[in-house]
N, C-alpha and C positions, 0 to 999 in steps of 0.2 A: 295614790288618792284619786278617786273617781271625780271627773269634772263633768258637771251637768251642762249640756249644751242648751243655749237659749232656743226655745221652741216658738215657731210661728204662732201667732194668735188665731183663734177661731175666725175673727173678722177678716184676717188676711186670706184664709182658706175660702171663706164665702165670696170674697172679691174674685178669687181665681175661678170659682165655679160660675159666677155670673158672666165673667168674660168669656168663658168657654162656651156658654149657652148662646151668647150674642153672636151676631154676624160680625165679620171683620170690616173695618172702615179704612179705605185708602183715599187719600186726598191729593189731587194735583193742584198745587198752589202756584199762583203767578203774581207778578207785580202789576199787571194791567190787562185790559182786554186785548186780544189779538196775539198773545205770546205763544199760543198753541196748546192750551190746556185741554180743550174739548177734543182736538185732533189726537192728542196723546191718549186720552181716555178711550176713544173709539178704537184706536189701534190696539190697545191692550185688550179690549173686548174681543177683537178678532183673534188675538193670540190665545186667549183663554178658551174661546170656542173651538179652535183647532186642536186644543189639548183635551177636548171632550167635556168641558164644563158647560152647563146650561146657563147661557148668558142672554139677558134681555135688556133693552133700553127703556128705562122708566121715564126719562125725559131728556131730550137733547135740544139745544138751541143753536142753530147754525149761524144765525144773524146774516143769512144770505151768502155765506162764504162757500163758494163752490167746492174748494178742496176739502172743507170740513164735511159738507153734505155727501161727497163721494165716499168718505170713510164709513158712512153708515152701512153701505153695501148690503150684505144679506143678514145683518144682525136683526133679530126680531125687535120690533118697536111696539111696545104696549101703547095703544091709542090714548091720547090725552083726554082729560075730562073737559068738556066745554061748559063754561059758566057765563051766563048773561049778566052783565053789570053795567047799569046806566046806558043801555042801548048798544053796548059793545060786547062781542063774544070773545071771551078770554080763554086761552089754552093753559090748563094746569095739569100737573102730574096726577094721574088717577091712582091714589093710594090703595083704594079698595081692590082695583083690578090687579095691581101688582101683588098684593097679599094673596089674592085668589089664585093667580098664576104661579106664584112662589118660585121664581127662578133661583138658581144657586147664586148667581151674581147679577146685580142690577146696576146699570150705569145711570147716574143722576147728575145732570148738569146744573150749575149755578146754585150752589148750596145756600147762599145768603138770600135767595129770592123771597120776596113777600108774596104770599098767595092771595088770590082774589077772595073777597068776602063770600062766605058760604062754603069755603074749604074746611076740611077737618081741622087743620091747624093754621094759625096766621103766618107761619114761616115754613119754608121747605125743609130746613134742618130738622124740624120737629117730625116731619113725614119720614125723613131718613132714620131718625131715632126709632120710629115704629118698625121700619124694615129691619133694622139691626136687632131689635128685641125679638122679632119673629125668626131670627136665625138666618136672614138673607144678607149675604156679603154685598157691600156697596162700594163702588168707585165713583168719586165725585170731583167737582172742580170749584175753586173759589179764588178770588183775588185778595191779596193781603190787606187792602184798605178796608175790607168789610169786617175786620176784627174789632170788637167793641173797644178794647183797651187802647187801640191805636187811633181812635177817632180824633183826638186833639192833635196828635203828632202829624197825622195825615193832613189835617186842615192847615196846620202851620206850614207844612212843606209844600202844599199844592194850592191852598186857598179854597179847596172844595170841601163842603160839608157832606159827608157820605151818609145817605139816608138808610140804605139797607145794611144792617149790621147783624152779626151773630156773636154769641158768647165765645170767649177764648176757649172755654172748656170743651167745646165741640171738637176743635182741632187737637186739644191736649189729649183727648181720648182716642184719637186716630191711631190705628195700628201701623200705618205707613204714610209718610208724607214725601211727596216728590216735588221738587222745585223745578218748574218749567221756566228756564232763564234764557233770555236773549238780550242783546245789548240795546240801548236806547236807539242807536243809529239804525239797527236792523228793524226794530219795531216801527220806526218812522217810515222806513222804506216800504214796509208792508202796508202801512196806512195809506201812503201816497199811491201805492199800486192798486188800491181798492180791495185789499185782502182782509181788511178789518171791518170797515163800515162802507156803506154806499157813498158815492162822491160828495153829495151835499152834506152828509153828516161828518164825513172825514174832514172836510174843509173847516167846519166849526170846531172839530176836535183839535186840529192842528193849531188853531188860534187860541185855544183855552187849555184844556187838560193835557193834551199830548204835546208838550214842549220838552226839550231835552233835560232841563233842570228837574222838572217833575218826575220824568221817567227814571232818571238816574237815581234820584232820592228814593223813589218807591222800590227800585231794584235793590238798593242798599238795605232798606227796611226789611224787604222780603228775605234776603240772604241771612240777615241777623236773626230774624224770627224763625226761619227754618232750622238754623243751628241750635237755637234755644229749644225748640220743640223736640228735636231729635235727642238732645241732651236730657230733657225732661222725661222722655219716654224711656231712655236707658236707666235713669234714676228710679223710675217707677218699677221697671223690671227688677232692679236690684232690691227695691223695698219689698217686693213680693217674696223674695227669698230670705229676707232678714227680719228679725223681730222688730216690732214697733219700738221706737225710741222717742224720747222727749225732743222737741224741736222748738225753735223760736216761734213766737206768736206775734202777729202784727195787728194793730188796731188803728183805725182812723176815726177821729172824733168829728161829729157832725152837729150843726145847729140849724135852725130855720133861717138864720141870717148869715150863714157862713159864705165865704167867697167861692163861687164856681164849684159847688159840690160834685157835679158829675166828673169834672176834670180831676179833682182831688181823688175821687174813688178810682178812676182809671189808673192814676199813678200809684196808688196804694196797692191795687191789684197786681200791677206789673212788678212792684218791689217784692210783694209776698211770693209771687210766682218764682222770681229769681232766687229767693231764699228757700224755696220749697217749703213754705210755712203756711199754716192756716191763718186766716185774717178775719177781723171783725169790723163791721161798719156800725158804729155806736152813735145813736142819736141821743145827745145829752139833754135830758129834759129837766131843766131847772124850774123853779117856781115861775120865772118869767116866761118859760116855754110851755107852761101847762096848757092843755088843749082848750081850756075855757078862756084862755087869754090870747090865742092866736087864731086868725080867721081861717075860713074853710079853704081858701086858695093856698095859704101857706101850709096847711095840713096836707093838701094834695101834693105840694112840692116835696115835703118831707117823705110822704109815702112813695113817690116816684124815685127819690134818691135811694131809699132802702131797697126798693125793687131792683134798681140798677145794680146795687151792691150784690144782690143775690145772683143776678145774671152774670156778674163778673167772677163769681165763685166765692164771694165773701159770705159771712154769717151776719145778717142784719139784726140788730138788737136795739132796744131802748133801755137806758139806764138813768135812773132818777137820782138827783142829789142837789145840795144847796147852791152850788155854783159850778161853772164849767171846769175849772182847773182841778178842784178837789174831787169832782165826780170822775173825771178821766183817770186821775191817780188811783182812786178807789177801785175802778173797774180793772185797771192794769194790775193791781195787786191781787185782786180776787181771781182773775183769769190767767195769771202768769204771763202777762204781756211783756215782751222784751223790746219791742219797737213801737213807738207811738208816732203816727204821721199826722201833721197838722198843716192846714193851709196858711199861707202868709197873710198876716192881718192887713185889712184895708182901713184900719182905724186911723183917723187923722192925727197928725203929730201932737196937736194941742190937747187931744183927749188923753194921750199917753202921759202928759205932764201931771195929770190929776192923781196918778197912782200906778201901781204895778199893772202890767198887762197880763192877760191870761197866760201867755207863754212864760213870762217871768215867774208867775205863781206856780205854774206846772213844773218848771225846771227845779224849783225849790223842793218839790215833792216827788221828784222822779228818780230817786235813788234805785239803782239796779236796772234801769231801762234807758234806752236811747230815744231821744226826741228828734224827729226829722221835720224840718219846715220846708215845704215845697211851694214854689211859685206857680200859681194856677191863674 
């Protein structure tokens, strides 16, 4: 009896075509400034040039480090674009010049950088995406604390609110990720020797961010993240060779009054990523949440939360219903949701005495799905 083999879907083949047309992305990932990411990127640029490839530097930031500046050597540097902003001249990567020059390989430092007003894109990773779409291979650098989904974890670990962040999906799409790892002790020695920052800035850093506990925790986070990203890339490669199959779906329920929605979204994104599952960020619009009954400021908060969900790789949606619990349950049934993520209620204890909580009502209606309550 003949056995029909499962055939890859047309969508999978289209994905393969698009990846073939795009440039390749290699990322040097580090736990903190000064571990040697830019140095390693430049050294690889020289090796590729010696092998006959057309290599150019799209942007490099030496931060005054002599050993890093020396590594530029005879590599071609595409001049930066100078932008005047509030009386200050800022140096930015010249995207147009790189696209016109069209090197085979472009070296781009500091992937999470925020561009000056007047640039093509607000963030440098968007510039890099343009280069990749043009078929230019890119080697770049970034520190782990700039990943959007790690914002809350990094703040808890170090007390620092990282302002420059990029979506996890940027690294998830990378073809190669290399962890540049040195011990906290070695990094502190580099800092004290003036190999990371100038003396006055190094002194401030040693008193604040660059303390052993912070550096050790960031190193642990980086090693964990690299292992996961490599595993995800391997699973993606296997998926390209296998037929599409049903998978678990995750949803997180949002309201205009929910506790710390951004942190809840980041936790849901990381959970879905670990499950290799699509996920939905669903704004539950009950009659009390109707746009005619909430003010403009609250509407803006809801909009920002849904935008963040999209940046984290989720599918933002609005779902209307009579109350929160039954609406979440209805959405879960309609979209085949297997895992529902909810934030821990901040409702005072005496309010809970008046009747069932949203969680209790949801649990009664959640047959066939798991409900996870996370503390944010």
